[in-house]
C-alpha positions as a printed NumPy array, in Angstrom:
array([[-212.565, -101.884,   24.824],
       [-210.234, -101.08 ,   27.896],
       [-209.516, -104.66 ,   28.138],
       [-208.702, -104.95 ,   24.454],
       [-206.254, -102.057,   24.872],
       [-204.485, -103.234,   27.724],
       [-204.131, -106.733,   26.561],
       [-203.042, -105.837,   22.987],
       [-199.643, -104.87 ,   21.5  ],
       [-196.979, -104.789,   24.471],
       [-198.988, -106.296,   27.327],
       [-199.697, -110.155,   27.472],
       [-203.298, -111.319,   28.64 ],
       [-201.267, -113.155,   31.393],
       [-200.013, -109.684,   32.549],
       [-203.482, -108.091,   32.645],
       [-204.879, -111.094,   34.698],
       [-202.08 , -110.637,   37.194],
       [-202.893, -106.769,   37.542],
       [-206.521, -107.596,   37.724],
       [-206.164, -110.435,   40.32 ],
       [-203.89 , -108.087,   42.677],
       [-206.583, -105.422,   42.34 ],
       [-209.394, -107.666,   43.295],
       [-207.704, -109.004,   46.45 ],
       [-209.922, -108.602,   49.678],
       [-206.784, -109.079,   52.017],
       [-203.088, -108.61 ,   52.338],
       [-202.596, -112.544,   52.718],
       [-204.398, -113.158,   49.307],
       [-202.427, -110.486,   47.635],
       [-199.141, -112.154,   49.402],
       [-199.86 , -115.654,   48.022],
       [-200.695, -114.383,   44.537],
       [-197.067, -112.206,   44.406],
       [-195.194, -115.293,   45.843],
       [-196.363, -117.386,   43.107],
       [-195.522, -114.594,   40.556],
       [-191.92 , -114.154,   42.15 ],
       [-191.401, -117.924,   41.73 ],
       [-192.591, -117.733,   38.254],
       [-190.406, -114.745,   37.564],
       [-187.288, -116.645,   39.049],
       [-187.662, -119.531,   36.544],
       [-188.617, -117.246,   33.471],
       [-185.38 , -115.245,   33.938],
       [-183.273, -118.341,   33.432],
       [-184.853, -118.706,   30.149],
       [-183.712, -117.128,   26.838],
       [-186.388, -114.481,   26.564],
       [-187.352, -112.472,   23.643],
       [-186.88 , -108.584,   23.935],
       [-190.642, -108.052,   24.397],
       [-190.79 , -111.05 ,   26.911],
       [-187.866, -109.792,   28.818],
       [-189.332, -105.983,   28.938],
       [-192.69 , -107.703,   30.484],
       [-190.872, -109.808,   32.945],
       [-188.763, -106.733,   34.112],
       [-192.201, -104.704,   34.608],
       [-193.657, -107.72 ,   36.271],
       [-190.509, -107.89 ,   38.886],
       [-191.001, -104.084,   39.36 ],
       [-194.576, -104.633,   40.361],
       [-193.586, -107.404,   42.783],
       [-191.082, -105.244,   44.317],
       [-193.186, -102.218,   44.807],
       [-195.763, -104.502,   46.611],
       [-193.069, -105.512,   48.944],
       [-191.632, -108.875,   47.923],
       [-188.053, -109.338,   46.992],
       [-187.172, -109.913,   43.451],
       [-183.571, -109.184,   43.5  ],
       [-182.691, -112.142,   41.287],
       [-184.015, -109.798,   38.149],
       [-182.176, -106.302,   39.217],
       [-179.349, -107.3  ,   36.976],
       [-181.802, -107.693,   34.101],
       [-183.058, -104.223,   34.711],
       [-179.466, -102.794,   34.445],
       [-178.938, -104.656,   31.19 ],
       [-182.079, -103.538,   29.79 ],
       [-181.044,  -99.831,   30.28 ],
       [-177.875, -100.352,   28.267],
       [-180.03 , -101.391,   25.188],
       [-180.368,  -99.165,   22.129],
       [-184.206,  -99.475,   21.807],
       [-185.779,  -96.836,   23.267],
       [-188.758,  -98.135,   25.015],
       [-186.548, -100.909,   26.43 ],
       [-184.204,  -98.398,   27.725],
       [-186.744,  -96.561,   29.494],
       [-188.325,  -99.518,   31.05 ],
       [-184.652, -100.427,   32.343],
       [-184.096,  -97.096,   33.802],
       [-187.653,  -97.049,   35.64 ],
       [-187.017, -100.468,   37.24 ],
       [-183.404,  -99.721,   38.34 ],
       [-184.769,  -96.372,   40.023],
       [-187.556,  -98.492,   41.53 ],
       [-185.453, -101.485,   42.705],
       [-182.115, -100.088,   43.501],
       [-180.828,  -97.543,   45.727],
       [-177.893,  -95.261,   45.695],
       [-175.695,  -97.603,   47.657],
       [-176.492, -100.72 ,   45.658],
       [-173.661, -102.65 ,   44.325],
       [-175.152, -102.396,   40.819],
       [-175.512,  -98.79 ,   40.457],
       [-171.759,  -98.732,   39.413],
       [-172.555, -100.704,   36.218],
       [-175.046,  -97.894,   35.204],
       [-172.48 ,  -94.599,   35.276],
       [-170.971,  -95.521,   31.896],
       [-174.367,  -95.893,   30.229],
       [-175.632,  -92.767,   31.939],
       [-172.784,  -90.66 ,   30.967],
       [-173.259,  -91.922,   27.193],
       [-177.033,  -91.524,   27.276],
       [-176.932,  -87.88 ,   28.672],
       [-175.061,  -86.935,   25.441],
       [-177.789,  -88.589,   23.196],
       [-179.591,  -86.252,   20.728],
       [-183.076,  -87.977,   21.497],
       [-184.374,  -85.728,   24.377],
       [-186.469,  -88.824,   25.529],
       [-183.515,  -90.865,   26.076],
       [-181.71 ,  -87.993,   28.021],
       [-184.867,  -87.33 ,   30.239],
       [-184.944,  -91.146,   31.153],
       [-181.379,  -90.99 ,   32.343],
       [-181.985,  -87.622,   34.317],
       [-184.975,  -89.317,   36.145],
       [-182.921,  -92.1  ,   37.431],
       [-179.891,  -90.016,   38.374],
       [-181.408,  -88.506,   41.574],
       [-182.264,  -91.857,   42.928],
       [-179.082,  -93.74 ,   41.988],
       [-176.378,  -91.214,   42.476],
       [-173.977,  -91.351,   45.401],
       [-170.716,  -89.641,   46.477],
       [-168.402,  -91.875,   44.195],
       [-170.471,  -91.537,   41.215],
       [-171.27 ,  -87.964,   41.395],
       [-168.028,  -86.585,   39.981],
       [-168.528,  -88.644,   36.759],
       [-171.996,  -87.197,   36.159],
       [-171.618,  -83.493,   37.438],
       [-170.37 ,  -82.068,   34.221],
       [-172.689,  -83.891,   31.84 ],
       [-175.588,  -82.825,   33.7  ],
       [-174.318,  -79.175,   34.066],
       [-173.883,  -79.287,   30.247],
       [-177.853,  -79.981,   29.836],
       [-178.492,  -76.618,   31.51 ],
       [-178.316,  -75.097,   28.127],
       [-180.2  ,  -78.052,   26.147],
       [-182.859,  -76.671,   23.884],
       [-185.651,  -78.764,   25.333],
       [-187.087,  -77.114,   28.51 ],
       [-188.067,  -80.643,   29.936],
       [-184.405,  -81.616,   29.709],
       [-183.201,  -78.256,   31.417],
       [-185.863,  -78.899,   34.164],
       [-184.81 ,  -82.397,   34.882],
       [-181.088,  -81.425,   34.869],
       [-181.813,  -78.624,   37.617],
       [-183.643,  -81.423,   39.417],
       [-180.417,  -83.671,   39.305],
       [-178.251,  -80.902,   40.352],
       [-180.644,  -80.183,   43.391],
       [-179.832,  -83.909,   44.282],
       [-176.076,  -83.271,   43.713],
       [-175.831,  -80.355,   46.03 ],
       [-177.932,  -82.594,   48.937],
       [-175.21 ,  -85.221,   48.641],
       [-172.478,  -82.687,   48.537],
       [-173.103,  -79.046,   49.676],
       [-169.926,  -77.86 ,   48.988],
       [-170.869,  -78.207,   45.174],
       [-173.337,  -75.508,   45.483],
       [-170.853,  -72.778,   45.403],
       [-169.582,  -73.876,   42.011],
       [-173.037,  -74.248,   40.751],
       [-174.139,  -70.837,   41.951],
       [-173.609,  -68.779,   38.79 ],
       [-175.097,  -71.447,   36.581],
       [-178.251,  -71.418,   38.863],
       [-178.575,  -67.705,   38.72 ],
       [-178.662,  -68.04 ,   35.005],
       [-181.299,  -70.749,   35.161],
       [-183.464,  -68.472,   37.28 ],
       [-183.796,  -66.222,   34.213],
       [-184.939,  -69.31 ,   31.891],
       [-187.343,  -68.233,   29.434],
       [-189.502,  -71.482,   30.414],
       [-191.216,  -70.974,   33.9  ],
       [-191.109,  -74.477,   34.728],
       [-187.081,  -74.72 ,   34.472],
       [-187.09 ,  -71.385,   36.46 ],
       [-189.534,  -72.91 ,   39.135],
       [-187.253,  -75.941,   39.429],
       [-184.245,  -73.698,   40.345],
       [-186.186,  -72.058,   43.126],
       [-185.762,  -75.215,   45.278],
       [-181.853,  -75.188,   45.003],
       [-181.728,  -71.413,   45.502],
       [-183.993,  -71.712,   48.616],
       [-181.71 ,  -74.022,   50.314],
       [-178.797,  -72.015,   49.387],
       [-180.651,  -68.993,   51.004],
       [-181.248,  -70.992,   54.14 ],
       [-177.637,  -71.915,   54.333],
       [-176.303,  -68.304,   53.568],
       [-178.977,  -65.452,   53.623],
       [-176.4  ,  -62.635,   53.129],
       [-174.948,  -64.314,   49.741],
       [-178.331,  -64.404,   48.444],
       [-179.869,  -60.773,   49.304],
       [-179.07 ,  -59.376,   45.812],
       [-181.535,  -61.936,   44.285],
       [-184.534,  -60.554,   46.267],
       [-185.604,  -58.175,   43.713],
       [-185.601,  -60.816,   41.173],
       [-188.048,  -63.059,   43.326],
       [-190.329,  -60.128,   43.957],
       [-190.443,  -59.517,   40.1  ],
       [-191.149,  -63.017,   39.428],
       [-193.83 ,  -63.018,   42.002],
       [-195.383,  -59.906,   40.754],
       [-195.39 ,  -61.122,   36.936],
       [-197.165,  -64.546,   38.116],
       [-200.001,  -62.585,   40.352],
       [-200.73 ,  -60.395,   37.258],
       [-201.355,  -63.726,   35.104],
       [-198.139,  -63.006,   32.799],
       [-197.436,  -66.777,   32.828],
       [-199.056,  -69.209,   30.354],
       [-202.346,  -70.359,   31.389],
       [-200.854,  -73.889,   31.47 ],
       [-199.359,  -73.08 ,   34.765],
       [-202.656,  -72.442,   36.225],
       [-204.151,  -74.499,   38.744],
       [-208.09 ,  -73.844,   39.392],
       [-207.614,  -70.574,   37.731],
       [-204.702,  -69.632,   40.323],
       [-201.625,  -68.645,   38.469],
       [-198.631,  -71.195,   39.206],
       [-199.396,  -71.432,   42.896],
       [-196.546,  -73.925,   43.901],
       [-194.113,  -71.484,   42.473],
       [-195.879,  -68.541,   44.256],
       [-195.536,  -70.588,   47.478],
       [-191.85 ,  -71.468,   46.953],
       [-191.175,  -67.583,   46.256],
       [-192.976,  -66.624,   49.301],
       [-190.764,  -69.132,   51.377],
       [-187.495,  -67.709,   49.884],
       [-188.629,  -63.947,   50.705],
       [-189.495,  -64.962,   54.351],
       [-185.758,  -66.377,   54.48 ],
       [-184.11 ,  -63.324,   53.005],
       [-186.513,  -60.852,   54.692],
       [-186.029,  -61.924,   58.396],
       [-184.456,  -59.241,   60.46 ],
       [-184.052,  -56.835,   57.581],
       [-185.948,  -53.932,   57.328],
       [-184.454,  -52.634,   54.023],
       [-185.179,  -56.055,   52.168],
       [-188.563,  -56.38 ,   53.833],
       [-189.854,  -53.074,   52.488],
       [-189.296,  -54.22 ,   48.813],
       [-191.884,  -56.927,   49.493],
       [-194.654,  -55.374,   51.197],
       [-196.708,  -54.417,   47.895],
       [-196.265,  -57.592,   46.259],
       [-197.372,  -59.489,   49.422],
       [-200.561,  -57.332,   49.694],
       [-201.349,  -58.232,   46.16 ],
       [-200.791,  -61.573,   46.769],
       [-203.159,  -61.737,   49.895],
       [-205.863,  -59.86 ,   47.725],
       [-205.64 ,  -61.874,   44.632],
       [-205.408,  -65.354,   46.376],
       [-208.602,  -64.826,   48.398],
       [-210.791,  -66.658,   46.017],
       [-212.624,  -69.013,   48.266],
       [-210.704,  -72.291,   46.858],
       [-208.325,  -74.619,   48.715],
       [-205.38 ,  -73.708,   46.676],
       [-205.934,  -69.933,   47.31 ],
       [-206.084,  -70.862,   51.018],
       [-202.576,  -72.401,   50.833],
       [-201.06 ,  -69.137,   49.177],
       [-202.905,  -66.966,   51.706],
       [-201.355,  -68.981,   54.689],
       [-197.887,  -69.018,   53.102],
       [-198.054,  -65.401,   52.623],
       [-199.095,  -64.74 ,   56.516],
       [-195.93 ,  -66.905,   57.321],
       [-193.866,  -64.794,   55.389],
       [-195.326,  -61.495,   56.705],
       [-194.936,  -62.832,   60.23 ],
       [-191.32 ,  -63.65 ,   59.461],
       [-190.119,  -60.538,   57.924],
       [-189.431,  -56.867,   59.493],
       [-193.095,  -56.12 ,   60.86 ],
       [-195.407,  -53.692,   58.838],
       [-198.836,  -52.697,   60.548],
       [-201.095,  -52.668,   57.428],
       [-199.588,  -55.961,   56.37 ],
       [-200.061,  -57.598,   59.796],
       [-203.813,  -56.207,   59.943],
       [-204.653,  -57.633,   56.373],
       [-203.197,  -60.911,   57.377],
       [-204.822,  -61.174,   60.596],
       [-208.447,  -60.44 ,   58.961],
       [-207.827,  -63.125,   56.327],
       [-206.849,  -65.947,   58.952],
       [-209.925,  -64.959,   61.007],
       [-212.082,  -66.489,   58.372],
       [-209.918,  -69.68 ,   58.616],
       [-210.577,  -70.089,   62.234],
       [-214.321,  -69.57 ,   61.926],
       [-214.517,  -71.971,   59.07 ],
       [-216.409,  -75.231,   59.448],
       [-213.453,  -77.082,   57.534],
       [-211.087,  -78.652,   60.322],
       [-208.106,  -78.273,   57.941],
       [-208.833,  -74.55 ,   57.587],
       [-209.206,  -74.193,   61.191],
       [-205.936,  -75.981,   62.026],
       [-204.186,  -73.517,   59.049],
       [-205.974,  -70.48 ,   60.916],
       [-204.751,  -71.382,   64.41 ],
       [-201.021,  -71.918,   63.151],
       [-200.871,  -68.685,   61.425],
       [-202.474,  -66.671,   64.298],
       [-199.906,  -68.235,   66.351],
       [-197.17 ,  -66.642,   64.326],
       [-198.963,  -63.267,   64.165],
       [-199.225,  -63.454,   68.147],
       [-195.425,  -63.801,   68.205],
       [-194.825,  -60.478,   66.26 ],
       [-197.682,  -58.648,   68.259],
       [-200.534,  -60.106,   70.26 ],
       [-202.778,  -57.301,   69.633],
       [-203.804,  -58.607,   66.26 ],
       [-205.058,  -61.794,   67.466],
       [-206.612,  -60.719,   70.873],
       [-209.923,  -59.707,   69.032],
       [-210.221,  -63.451,   67.638],
       [-209.95 ,  -64.935,   71.248],
       [-213.6  ,  -66.059,   71.517],
       [-213.253,  -67.992,   68.137],
       [-209.897,  -69.605,   69.323],
       [-211.482,  -70.711,   72.656],
       [-214.273,  -72.214,   70.623],
       [-211.746,  -74.419,   68.694],
       [-210.929,  -76.322,   72.158],
       [-214.134,  -77.804,   71.942],
       [-213.421,  -79.344,   68.591],
       [-213.276,  -83.08 ,   68.54 ],
       [-210.078,  -83.036,   66.468],
       [-207.436,  -83.824,   68.967],
       [-204.571,  -82.028,   66.857],
       [-206.333,  -78.907,   66.509],
       [-207.199,  -78.761,   70.366],
       [-203.474,  -79.354,   71.045],
       [-202.497,  -76.244,   68.461],
       [-205.247,  -74.091,   69.986],
       [-204.183,  -74.575,   73.369],
       [-200.53 ,  -73.593,   72.435],
       [-202.04 ,  -70.347,   70.601],
       [-204.217,  -69.509,   73.888],
       [-201.157,  -69.932,   75.852],
       [-199.354,  -67.653,   73.542],
       [-202.268,  -64.877,   73.422],
       [-202.622,  -64.567,   77.358],
       [-201.591,  -61.563,   79.2  ],
       [-202.323,  -60.117,   82.497],
       [-205.589,  -58.501,   81.013],
       [-207.398,  -61.683,   79.709],
       [-205.852,  -64.248,   82.075],
       [-208.606,  -64.859,   84.274],
       [-211.023,  -65.446,   81.219],
       [-208.553,  -67.736,   79.442],
       [-207.696,  -69.723,   82.812],
       [-211.473,  -70.117,   83.558],
       [-212.281,  -71.442,   80.12 ],
       [-209.099,  -73.948,   80.306],
       [-210.177,  -75.054,   83.744],
       [-213.695,  -75.845,   82.346],
       [-211.849,  -77.88 ,   79.651],
       [-209.888,  -79.438,   82.108],
       [-212.922,  -80.608,   84.133],
       [-214.674,  -82.193,   80.966],
       [-211.958,  -83.85 ,   79.089],
       [-210.695,  -87.337,   79.659],
       [-207.843,  -87.417,   77.347],
       [-204.674,  -88.065,   79.707],
       [-202.451,  -86.202,   77.352],
       [-204.765,  -83.458,   76.833],
       [-205.176,  -82.99 ,   80.476],
       [-201.411,  -82.91 ,   81.169],
       [-200.887,  -80.362,   78.743],
       [-203.949,  -78.059,   80.187],
       [-202.483,  -78.516,   83.508],
       [-199.11 ,  -77.631,   82.564],
       [-200.447,  -74.514,   80.658],
       [-202.802,  -73.318,   83.374],
       [-199.832,  -73.784,   86.03 ],
       [-197.9  ,  -71.492,   83.917],
       [-200.128,  -68.699,   83.199],
       [-201.474,  -68.571,   86.567],
       [-197.713,  -68.061,   88.071],
       [-196.933,  -65.75 ,   85.191],
       [-200.097,  -63.302,   85.209],
       [-201.913,  -63.885,   88.353],
       [-203.926,  -60.788,   89.063],
       [-203.75 ,  -61.183,   92.958],
       [-202.658,  -64.067,   95.353],
       [-205.877,  -65.186,   96.429],
       [-207.204,  -65.792,   92.849],
       [-203.849,  -67.751,   92.348],
       [-204.747,  -70.083,   95.512],
       [-208.178,  -70.522,   94.159],
       [-207.05 ,  -71.296,   90.755],
       [-204.124,  -73.758,   91.826],
       [-206.681,  -75.343,   94.062],
       [-208.673,  -76.36 ,   91.11 ],
       [-205.857,  -77.597,   89.134],
       [-204.823,  -79.637,   92.134],
       [-208.299,  -80.916,   92.375],
       [-208.883,  -81.64 ,   88.708],
       [-205.238,  -82.334,   87.672],
       [-204.318,  -84.3  ,   90.48 ],
       [-201.331,  -86.559,   89.81 ],
       [-200.523,  -84.529,   86.379],
       [-199.513,  -81.514,   88.513],
       [-195.689,  -81.304,   89.067],
       [-194.243,  -81.429,   92.806],
       [-192.542,  -78.   ,   92.403],
       [-196.102,  -76.413,   91.726],
       [-197.156,  -77.419,   95.221],
       [-193.753,  -76.35 ,   96.565],
       [-194.186,  -72.844,   95.026],
       [-197.651,  -72.381,   96.308],
       [-196.689,  -73.242,   99.766],
       [-193.863,  -70.867,   99.422],
       [-196.097,  -68.007,   98.275],
       [-198.219,  -68.438,  101.134],
       [-195.448,  -68.591,  103.901],
       [-193.696,  -65.419,  102.217],
       [-196.306,  -63.459,  100.802],
       [-195.486,  -60.476,   98.775],
       [-192.965,  -59.109,  101.31 ],
       [-194.599,  -55.5  ,  100.683],
       [-197.48 ,  -55.436,  102.863],
       [-197.587,  -57.414,  106.327],
       [-201.199,  -57.068,  106.529],
       [-201.889,  -58.158,  102.97 ],
       [-199.614,  -61.173,  103.511],
       [-201.544,  -61.963,  107.007],
       [-205.001,  -61.674,  105.217],
       [-203.743,  -64.224,  102.443],
       [-202.748,  -66.93 ,  105.035],
       [-206.052,  -66.519,  106.628],
       [-207.797,  -66.749,  103.511],
       [-205.655,  -69.791,  102.493],
       [-206.189,  -71.574,  105.994],
       [-209.924,  -71.027,  105.964],
       [-210.139,  -72.319,  102.293],
       [-208.218,  -75.443,  102.893],
       [-210.178,  -76.206,  106.388],
       [-213.346,  -76.251,  104.434],
       [-212.065,  -78.265,  101.594],
       [-211.128,  -81.225,  104.219],
       [-214.847,  -82.107,  104.06 ],
       [-214.56 ,  -82.997,  100.282],
       [-214.743,  -86.953,  100.061],
       [-212.226,  -86.946,   97.239],
       [-208.832,  -85.18 ,   97.424],
       [-205.91 ,  -85.783,   95.153],
       [-202.657,  -86.545,   97.026],
       [-200.783,  -83.376,   96.024],
       [-203.833,  -81.15 ,   97.301],
       [-203.872,  -83.036,  100.684],
       [-200.156,  -82.197,  101.203],
       [-200.597,  -78.514,  100.475],
       [-203.889,  -78.549,  102.991],
       [-201.924,  -80.319,  105.682],
       [-198.868,  -77.868,  105.383],
       [-201.066,  -74.816,  105.487],
       [-203.114,  -76.059,  108.302],
       [-200.104,  -77.21 ,  110.146],
       [-198.683,  -73.772,  109.658],
       [-201.487,  -71.094,  109.961],
       [-204.342,  -73.383,  111.302],
       [-204.722,  -70.795,  114.23 ],
       [-205.596,  -67.955,  111.83 ],
       [-208.955,  -69.635,  110.284],
       [-211.056,  -67.547,  112.557],
       [-214.991,  -67.906,  112.776],
       [-215.143,  -69.939,  115.613],
       [-213.022,  -72.644,  114.508],
       [-210.465,  -73.839,  117.414],
       [-207.409,  -75.695,  116.993],
       [-208.857,  -78.619,  118.369],
       [-211.389,  -78.806,  115.594],
       [-208.627,  -78.597,  113.014],
       [-206.943,  -81.711,  114.799],
       [-210.143,  -83.512,  114.607],
       [-210.48 ,  -82.991,  110.896],
       [-206.714,  -83.999,  110.305],
       [-207.156,  -87.048,  112.427],
       [-210.296,  -88.126,  110.051],
       [-207.868,  -87.267,  107.168],
       [-205.294,  -89.74 ,  108.435],
       [-207.633,  -92.632,  107.865],
       [-208.139,  -91.767,  103.967],
       [-206.954,  -93.768,  101.006],
       [-204.069,  -92.315,   99.604],
       [-202.345,  -93.197,   96.271],
       [-198.727,  -92.429,   97.875],
       [-197.789,  -93.85 ,  101.116],
       [-195.862,  -90.577,  101.896],
       [-199.2  ,  -88.589,  102.039],
       [-200.05 ,  -89.835,  105.461],
       [-196.798,  -88.623,  106.716],
       [-197.82 ,  -85.128,  105.788],
       [-200.922,  -85.22 ,  107.67 ],
       [-199.243,  -86.832,  110.758],
       [-196.551,  -83.893,  110.488],
       [-199.343,  -81.145,  110.366],
       [-201.101,  -82.953,  113.479],
       [-197.783,  -82.782,  115.311],
       [-197.359,  -78.943,  114.708],
       [-200.801,  -78.275,  116.061],
       [-200.237,  -80.418,  118.995],
       [-197.372,  -78.135,  119.679],
       [-199.512,  -75.044,  119.677],
       [-202.302,  -76.797,  121.98 ],
       [-199.504,  -78.055,  124.479],
       [-201.217,  -81.369,  124.98 ],
       [-202.071,  -84.553,  123.046],
       [-205.583,  -85.05 ,  122.673],
       [-206.869,  -88.521,  122.984],
       [-207.473,  -89.384,  119.551],
       [-204.132,  -88.239,  118.305],
       [-202.705,  -90.753,  120.893],
       [-204.833,  -93.365,  119.314],
       [-203.348,  -92.368,  115.898],
       [-199.78 ,  -92.578,  117.278],
       [-200.516,  -95.985,  118.872],
       [-201.972,  -97.391,  115.452],
       [-199.285,  -96.114,  112.985],
       [-196.188,  -96.312,  115.182],
       [-196.251, -100.12 ,  114.354],
       [-196.561,  -99.294,  110.622],
       [-194.293, -101.002,  108.136],
       [-193.753,  -97.799,  106.559],
       [-190.404,  -96.534,  108.271],
       [-191.053,  -92.854,  107.748],
       [-194.637,  -92.863,  108.986],
       [-193.407,  -95.056,  112.075],
       [-190.783,  -92.403,  112.685],
       [-193.17 ,  -89.534,  112.762],
       [-195.429,  -91.083,  115.039],
       [-192.74 ,  -91.94 ,  117.534],
       [-191.459,  -88.477,  117.366],
       [-194.981,  -87.044,  118.021],
       [-195.179,  -89.296,  121.075],
       [-191.777,  -88.474,  122.024],
       [-192.136,  -84.635,  121.944],
       [-195.453,  -84.696,  123.388],
       [-194.042,  -85.918,  126.537],
       [-191.74 ,  -82.938,  126.622],
       [-193.885,  -80.038,  125.922],
       [-191.05 ,  -77.34 ,  126.535],
       [-188.937,  -79.099,  123.929],
       [-192.088,  -79.404,  121.49 ],
       [-192.492,  -75.727,  121.824],
       [-188.854,  -74.955,  121.062],
       [-188.532,  -77.245,  118.117],
       [-191.765,  -76.44 ,  116.534],
       [-192.642,  -72.741,  117.196],
       [-195.721,  -71.045,  115.547],
       [-195.498,  -69.501,  112.181],
       [-191.708,  -69.971,  112.003],
       [-191.515,  -71.477,  108.411],
       [-189.772,  -68.419,  107.027],
       [-187.154,  -68.023,  109.897],
       [-183.648,  -68.55 ,  109.192],
       [-182.186,  -71.345,  111.059],
       [-178.889,  -70.738,  112.657],
       [-176.678,  -73.715,  112.022],
       [-173.253,  -74.071,  113.765],
       [-171.261,  -76.405,  111.111],
       [-168.639,  -77.354,  113.394],
       [-171.04 ,  -78.415,  116.107],
       [-169.495,  -76.683,  118.829],
       [-172.216,  -77.801,  121.525],
       [-170.621,  -80.846,  121.482],
       [-167.217,  -79.943,  122.458],
       [-167.56 ,  -80.509,  126.074],
       [-169.139,  -84.026,  125.671],
       [-166.181,  -84.988,  123.433],
       [-163.543,  -83.441,  126.022],
       [-165.286,  -85.589,  128.687],
       [-165.144,  -88.604,  126.338],
       [-161.261,  -88.248,  125.73 ],
       [-160.56 ,  -87.595,  129.309],
       [-162.093,  -91.013,  129.97 ],
       [-159.857,  -92.645,  127.484],
       [-161.885,  -92.68 ,  124.216],
       [-159.887,  -92.601,  120.95 ],
       [-159.891,  -89.261,  119.071],
       [-161.689,  -89.514,  115.526],
       [-159.622,  -90.045,  112.742],
       [-160.506,  -89.075,  109.345],
       [-160.262,  -91.791,  106.568],
       [-157.02 ,  -90.454,  105.105],
       [-155.438,  -90.38 ,  108.539],
       [-156.261,  -93.884,  109.729],
       [-153.298,  -96.623,  109.681],
       [-153.566,  -99.171,  107.016],
       [-154.683, -102.136,  109.227],
       [-157.747, -100.417,  110.397],
       [-158.853,  -99.002,  106.999],
       [-160.641, -102.185,  105.922],
       [-163.544, -100.964,  103.928],
       [-166.23 ,  -98.093,  103.903],
       [-169.121, -100.087,  105.167],
       [-167.058, -101.964,  108.015],
       [-165.429,  -98.82 ,  108.991],
       [-168.821,  -97.216,  109.176],
       [-170.13 ,  -99.96 ,  111.355],
       [-167.002,  -99.838,  113.62 ],
       [-167.279,  -96.117,  114.097],
       [-170.959,  -96.638,  115.044],
       [-169.838,  -99.22 ,  117.681],
       [-167.076,  -97.176,  119.001],
       [-169.168,  -94.16 ,  119.281],
       [-171.869,  -96.008,  121.257],
       [-169.395,  -97.768,  123.565],
       [-166.995,  -95.103,  124.339],
       [-168.907,  -91.93 ,  122.979],
       [-165.497,  -90.632,  121.92 ],
       [-165.549,  -91.953,  118.349],
       [-168.782,  -90.406,  117.401],
       [-168.332,  -87.086,  119.491],
       [-165.007,  -86.538,  118.008],
       [-166.405,  -87.038,  114.378],
       [-169.139,  -84.42 ,  115.3  ]])
């Protein structure tokens, strides 16, 4: 019977077979083959003299081809011509095909303007509706002025369907030309009082965009929105607007968004909403999805307007059921809503902390990321230890690189902001370095080293105890077989500066031995080995002599192809030969000492004076040199270097 219905009357058997074959395709390639043949057939058919019935079917078939991604632009003009016919069905097909196949910038849309203006004045509301459906898709800035007045006139049309579609067309006009919204303001305010709820609901979308652009100009409409929302929640609208026995849910959601926009940072306006928002939360809690959507939007409104304790507590209790739900979508909504509540006041979300932490174990990646953001916002000095421990355990278990990077960043920020004491901070950051490794930013390691060096600055004994703790901790960590490069850098710096504080029978020689072993580790970055050599250099200065194993390291890496490493080894050898100089250059625990710098390099004055007395030429700045000598930056620099080496005056004078 279905086949007979589809193939009878206005559709041919050939058309039915086309739709059936497309539906039965097993692959995109098979579908493309059928449609390519159909487009070729249509191209030929449009060149023939077709009856109105066959022309209508050909335009519909062209529409199918276009919707499935095949170009049939040769038939676009026929769709435009069909919209200009007097036959109602043909006109509707023509407008529909034009809407599907054309766009607002298409050259053929201009041909439709006069037809649209004429059809908008038709006494047949079906004809008017067909036109109003096409206008939002096809109108542009050039054609808008010609269509504005006819569409505005339809706001007083006796048919509610026409009025609703006219409002939707005006919404598109306002998007294309925002300045027109001011001219339409009074008309739209009248539409808000339309006797048909569908027309009123359509007007809310334009009014919301206007309220977002200029909230102050729309404040006077707030009592109307509250009144409408109250009528809806009390089931005063026809039952045809119900969805799963929920009264007009989409209109409720749009009204809640409008109230959030107009109530932001406005106590007086917000106070008028409190009662109806409580009523919305109570009536929407029916255990169905559309009810959950309204609750979520109501919570977003509650967190946006001027805060009210009773509302926030009620919102938090509703959302807690979302977070503990087995449904992933509800959990996600709950996490997002709790994040909004936390921004107003943390205390309303803290009681749900354990449930939120459990969401980190959910396999859904999007939910995990939202949960991480929420936990970050929920953390304070009182719960930082608990939250960070949970985050570190997840960092240890997860293998997703993006999630690991987010965890590493969040843990670092929380530890820096809320650390209860410095030793906890060091332990936490060690865990982050060990687990996060290459994901940790270099400045995080620098901040840790700076903390150890400077301490709190309030209690010298406590600061020294912190350094002893750090030195002992990092000395023991050197025994671990695998250490990330960034952690090795921190370890080497701390041991080089404070290795003498370890205590417990550990001598500086023992620290040097471990660092010598560490030199031979495999590192991801070549520069990491330089940190080890520099730490050894500092300890050799404190020992006052170079141990044999250190000399072996110098001999091995002095010939390294890595210039920086070779330089540090050569410096170590040179300094070890001059112990007094080494002590002066590398004093113990001097990382925070201020260095006195003489920018004029006055200690070279005697050297320069002696060179000048022997006939050396004085240094000339680039702007003071004769033209024949100023032959380019690189040659000049090279000449200066040679001059400085030969006579000593050029380089000395420069200093």
